[in-house]
C-alpha angles and dihedrals in degrees: 000000000000100000133041134180122205134175122225115204130216123232141206128207108238085192130008116188112183117196132182126317113264131226091261089059095256125112123236112245140188118192142156102227122196130193115226135193101261110103150176122220126227121194113194126197132182111237137185118267125019102279125115116219123186130196122190124206140158136077093299098044095100110113094009108130115235094193133088090287091074114103091227091061092044089051095048090048093048092053094047093045094050091047091044087231111160098200134131124233137195113200125191111197117195108197113217094149113079113244122235092025107112091250097117096240097148092045090047091051091053094050088048088051092049093053097037098051089046091054097041094056096033094238123180101236120140129213094259093058093044089052090052091049090047092050091053091051095054148318097264096043099085090060095058093057088079108007122185113104121328145160114246119203137161108034087325101288094102108082124179113181116215135189115299113275117238113277108271127188114224140194110205121195128189112193127199094261118090126205123209110229088212089053092047094053091046090050089052092050092050093058105101116229091004118173129191121244087232092208101149100083095049091046090047086055092048088052095051088047092050090231104155095185091056090045090058099039093043099061116120142166123196092204092067093078098063095026094055092047092052096038108037092174090065091052085052090051089055088055093046091055090053094043087053092056109277116146090218138349133204146170117272105234107306091338161191095177120071132203130211125197116227126197093239142345093276091054089046093057092045090054092045091050092052090052103041094080091064097028118044094188098065120138141179116221140151138217119270133220118233091259092052094048102041107114092223090064094062099044116124134171 
């Protein structure tokens, strides 16, 4: 096999509890993370020599680096180096996931590259080593090695898959504003006597019980407090989603995208149609099972 195509799925955080900063500079987290149907596409092709080239295209390619700073290149290089594989690689990345949105597109791309390069060249790299490589690349990357529904703890490297959440239909909106993740953490730290919502454990219990009403009502994101204060238009977007019919609406990661949960696919399309006039980057998506979101499932030659 000389070429391989793999899809990299986006995620939302059904809960995001942010605790104090650790001695290593990271924050401890607890989060119910959920893969969704928005995706980027990576096409990998073996190339002469030992260089890695990356081309970015698609509606969200603007501003995405195509040099060695891109996580896709870092991931591909990490796999080739650890396997002592002296091969060249051409990568074409089609961006369908909005950037700077809190949807994990860059991390998902990195995970897809780890798995894709391993498969393309038939490298003998087990899941434990892939997880180690993913953890070094970024806090969200390990989750995307399996996808589905999972509990994330630590700084993101501790992933505990759980039973698939009930299928939820979503409306995802990426406004023009962008939110710096570093700023969001700093803004949280600057709030005196801040306490986390600690919503992850209750939602995990609701998932285990199969209680859809509690799954919907129990969603939470600690970043909403500082982000909505600093960006009132994002708080207004949350209200717009709910006024249009969403059962609940929350920030994606540290933002700036938001997602609203609809009762069904038809309702999701109705909400999206109401918002597209004001927000060009509005998408209908749904949650994915672990089987559906596993990058290996989508691989084609």
